[in-house]
C-alpha positions as CSV (number, residue, x, y, z in Angstrom):
1,X,61.1,0.2,125.2
2,X,59.4,0.6,128.6
3,X,62.7,-0.3,130.4
4,X,63.0,1.8,133.6
5,X,66.4,0.8,134.8
6,X,69.8,0.1,133.2
7,X,72.9,-0.2,135.3
8,X,76.1,1.8,134.7
9,X,77.8,-1.4,133.4
10,X,74.9,-2.9,131.6
11,X,74.0,-2.7,127.9
12,X,71.5,-4.0,125.3
13,X,72.7,-5.1,121.9
14,X,70.6,-5.5,118.8
15,X,71.7,-7.2,115.7
16,X,70.6,-5.5,112.4
17,X,70.6,-6.4,108.7
18,X,73.5,-4.1,107.8
19,X,71.3,-1.3,106.5
20,X,70.7,2.2,107.9
21,X,69.2,1.8,111.4
22,X,66.7,4.2,112.8
23,X,65.4,4.3,116.4
24,X,63.2,6.5,118.5
25,X,62.7,6.9,122.2
26,X,58.9,6.6,122.3
27,X,57.9,4.6,125.4
28,X,61.5,4.7,126.7
29,X,61.8,6.6,130.0
30,X,65.6,6.4,130.2
31,X,68.1,8.6,128.4
32,X,70.5,6.4,126.5
33,X,73.7,6.5,124.5
34,X,72.9,4.7,121.3
35,X,76.1,3.3,119.5
36,X,75.9,2.2,115.9
37,X,78.4,-0.5,114.9
38,X,79.3,-1.7,111.4
39,X,79.8,-5.3,110.2
40,X,83.4,-5.4,111.2
41,X,82.8,-4.0,114.7
42,X,83.8,-0.3,114.1
43,X,81.7,2.3,115.7
44,X,80.2,4.5,113.0
45,X,78.0,6.9,115.1
46,X,77.0,7.6,118.6
47,X,73.8,9.4,119.6
48,X,74.6,10.6,123.1
49,X,72.1,11.4,125.8
50,X,68.9,10.7,123.9
51,X,65.7,12.3,125.0
52,X,63.3,10.0,126.8
53,X,59.9,9.6,125.2
54,X,61.0,11.5,122.0
55,X,59.6,10.5,118.7
56,X,62.5,12.1,116.8
57,X,64.2,9.6,114.5
58,X,67.8,8.7,115.5
59,X,69.7,7.4,112.5
60,X,72.9,5.3,112.3
61,X,74.1,7.6,109.5
62,X,75.4,4.6,107.6
63,X,75.0,0.8,107.4
64,X,74.9,-0.7,110.9
65,X,75.1,-4.4,111.7
66,X,74.7,-3.8,115.5
67,X,73.2,-1.2,117.8
68,X,74.4,-1.0,121.4
69,X,72.4,0.9,124.0
70,X,74.0,2.2,127.2
71,X,72.9,4.4,130.0
72,X,73.3,8.1,128.9
73,X,76.8,9.3,129.7
74,X,78.5,5.9,129.6
75,X,80.2,6.4,126.2
76,X,81.7,9.7,127.5
77,X,82.6,8.2,130.8
78,X,84.5,5.3,129.1
79,X,85.9,7.5,126.3
80,X,84.0,5.6,123.6
81,X,84.1,7.4,120.2
82,X,83.3,6.8,116.5
83,X,86.1,4.8,114.9
84,X,86.7,2.7,118.0
85,X,86.7,-1.1,117.5
86,X,84.2,-3.2,119.4
87,X,85.4,-6.7,120.2
88,X,82.9,-9.3,121.6
89,X,81.8,-12.8,121.0
90,X,78.5,-11.3,119.8
91,X,80.2,-9.5,116.9
92,X,81.9,-11.9,114.4
């Protein structure tokens, strides 16, 4: 929240408990792509181009172990889609 800048090749990752994750954009002035990732690193849902300052709930639509936030449009620009596998040292 409150972040005013995020570069085109930057991201924020949040570990979760493996339950359904819910986010909102209150106090977030940037539009983001929010990518929900399961325990084995598979993308289960992408909320593209979220609305800044919105209080609407954005759900993972299933158990999520990680949530990756990117600048809006990044997932489309890079061809990221549900079912893709994420590989990083952060996800084991």
